[in-house]
C-alpha positions as CSV (number, residue, x, y, z in Angstrom):
1,M,7.3,0.9,20.7
2,R,9.4,-2.1,19.5
3,M,10.2,-3.2,22.9
4,V,6.6,-3.0,24.1
5,S,5.6,-5.1,21.0
6,L,8.4,-7.8,21.9
7,C,7.3,-7.9,25.2
8,A,3.6,-8.3,24.5
9,A,4.1,-11.1,22.1
10,G,6.6,-12.8,24.7
11,A,3.8,-12.8,27.5
12,L,1.2,-13.8,24.8
13,S,3.2,-17.0,23.9
14,F,3.4,-17.9,27.6
15,I,-0.3,-17.3,28.4
16,F,-1.5,-19.2,25.3
17,A,1.1,-22.4,25.5
18,G,-1.5,-24.2,27.2
19,A,-3.3,-24.2,24.0
20,L,-0.7,-25.8,21.9
21,R,-0.1,-29.2,21.6
22,A,2.9,-31.8,21.3
23,Q,5.0,-31.4,17.3
24,D,3.0,-28.1,16.7
25,P,5.6,-26.4,14.0
26,M,7.7,-24.3,16.7
27,G,11.0,-24.3,18.3
28,L,13.6,-26.5,16.8
29,P,12.8,-28.9,14.2
30,V,12.6,-32.7,14.6
31,G,15.6,-34.1,13.2
32,A,18.0,-31.3,13.9
33,K,21.3,-31.7,16.1
34,A,20.7,-30.5,19.7
35,P,22.8,-27.3,20.2
36,G,24.8,-26.5,23.2
37,A,24.2,-23.6,25.5
38,V,25.9,-22.4,28.5
39,V,23.7,-22.1,31.7
40,Q,24.3,-22.1,35.0
41,T,24.1,-24.9,37.9
42,L,21.7,-23.5,40.9
43,D,25.1,-22.8,42.9
44,G,26.0,-20.3,39.9
45,K,28.7,-22.6,38.0
46,R,28.9,-22.4,34.5
47,I,27.7,-25.9,32.3
48,D,27.1,-26.4,28.8
49,L,24.0,-28.2,28.0
50,A,26.3,-29.9,25.3
51,S,27.8,-31.9,28.1
52,Y,24.7,-33.8,28.5
53,I,24.2,-34.7,24.9
54,G,25.5,-37.8,23.2
55,K,26.0,-40.0,26.4
56,S,22.3,-41.2,27.0
57,P,19.0,-39.9,25.6
58,V,18.0,-36.4,27.4
59,V,14.7,-34.8,28.0
60,L,14.8,-30.8,28.4
61,E,12.1,-29.0,29.9
62,F,12.2,-25.2,29.6
63,W,10.4,-24.4,32.6
64,A,9.3,-21.5,35.3
65,L,7.7,-21.6,38.9
66,W,4.8,-19.6,37.6
67,C,4.1,-21.8,34.8
68,G,0.6,-23.6,35.1
69,N,1.5,-25.8,32.3
70,C,4.8,-26.9,34.0
71,K,3.0,-27.6,37.0
72,E,0.9,-29.7,34.9
73,L,4.0,-31.8,33.5
74,E,5.7,-32.1,36.5
75,P,4.0,-35.4,38.0
76,Q,4.9,-37.0,34.5
77,L,8.5,-35.8,34.7
78,K,8.8,-36.9,38.4
79,A,7.6,-40.3,37.4
80,L,9.8,-40.8,34.7
81,T,13.1,-39.3,36.1
82,A,12.6,-42.2,38.6
83,K,11.7,-44.6,36.1
84,Y,14.3,-44.2,33.7
85,A,17.2,-43.3,36.1
86,G,20.6,-44.4,34.7
87,K,19.0,-44.6,31.1
88,V,17.6,-40.8,30.3
89,T,19.0,-37.6,31.6
90,F,16.3,-35.3,32.6
91,V,17.2,-31.7,32.7
92,S,15.3,-28.7,33.6
93,V,16.0,-25.3,32.1
94,A,14.6,-22.5,34.5
95,V,14.0,-19.4,32.5
96,S,14.9,-16.2,34.1
97,V,11.8,-14.4,33.8
98,N,10.7,-13.4,37.3
99,E,13.1,-16.4,38.7
100,S,16.2,-16.9,40.4
101,P,18.3,-19.7,41.2
102,E,17.8,-19.5,44.9
103,R,13.9,-19.8,44.3
104,V,14.3,-22.5,42.0
105,K,16.3,-24.1,44.7
106,L,13.7,-23.9,47.1
107,Y,10.9,-24.9,45.0
108,A,12.9,-28.2,44.0
109,Q,13.4,-28.9,47.4
110,K,9.8,-28.2,48.7
111,Y,8.5,-30.3,45.7
112,G,11.4,-33.2,45.7
113,L,12.6,-32.6,42.1
114,T,15.3,-34.7,41.4
115,Q,16.4,-34.0,37.7
116,Q,19.1,-31.9,36.7
117,L,18.2,-28.3,37.4
118,V,20.0,-25.6,35.7
119,F,19.2,-21.6,35.1
120,D,19.2,-20.0,32.0
121,A,20.5,-16.5,33.4
122,D,21.0,-14.7,30.1
123,G,18.6,-16.6,27.7
124,A,21.3,-18.3,25.9
125,A,19.5,-22.0,26.2
126,T,16.0,-20.4,25.3
127,D,17.5,-18.9,22.2
128,A,19.6,-21.8,21.1
129,Y,16.8,-24.2,21.0
130,S,14.1,-21.7,20.0
131,A,12.0,-22.2,22.9
132,P,8.7,-20.6,22.2
133,A,7.2,-20.8,25.9
134,T,7.7,-22.4,29.2
135,S,6.4,-26.1,29.2
136,Y,8.7,-26.6,26.0
137,V,9.9,-30.1,26.2
138,V,12.6,-31.5,23.6
139,V,13.8,-35.3,23.8
140,V,17.1,-35.8,22.2
141,D,18.2,-39.5,21.3
142,R,21.6,-40.9,22.3
143,S,23.4,-39.6,18.9
144,G,22.4,-36.0,19.6
145,K,19.5,-35.8,17.4
146,I,16.2,-33.9,18.6
147,V,13.3,-36.7,18.2
148,Y,10.6,-35.0,19.7
149,T,9.6,-31.3,20.5
150,G,6.1,-30.4,22.6
151,L,4.5,-27.6,24.3
152,G,1.9,-27.4,27.0
153,G,0.5,-29.2,30.0
154,G,-1.0,-31.9,28.2
155,Q,2.1,-33.5,26.6
156,K,2.5,-37.4,26.7
157,L,5.9,-37.6,27.8
158,E,6.3,-41.3,28.0
159,E,5.7,-41.6,24.4
160,A,8.3,-38.6,23.9
161,V,11.1,-40.4,26.2
162,Q,10.4,-43.7,24.0
163,K,11.2,-42.2,20.8
164,G,14.6,-41.0,22.6
165,L,15.4,-44.5,23.5
């Protein structure tokens, strides 16, 4: 019974993510230190998200191929990745729900995604960042402090990136 309730709650969080807006009280709090979490590259190598932190501002997006809100954010992320190349690191963390590294890799090739893509095979990053749903974006400044969190397709990511600079 508990497993059914958890699955239902998880499904509802993904379904209603579009109704939520930036800076809703969920996920990690602004001002917190960004945690590390071991994920894998799309070719299966283990990498810790902490390796991105502390060198430049970082934009993390927790996403999935099937996520409508993520698709809505995609043009902004592509434009910002190009605009801030060399100044900000963009990392998309693919959740493992109905996904595989191979599918993510094919999608990235098809749609020309150039940000760092990693796969959260066991949910370590999702847990470490208390990601409430896909389309969850976290901006971390150069010092490793979280300066923005948001959820949903209507986020103003340019403003969020500016907070990290």
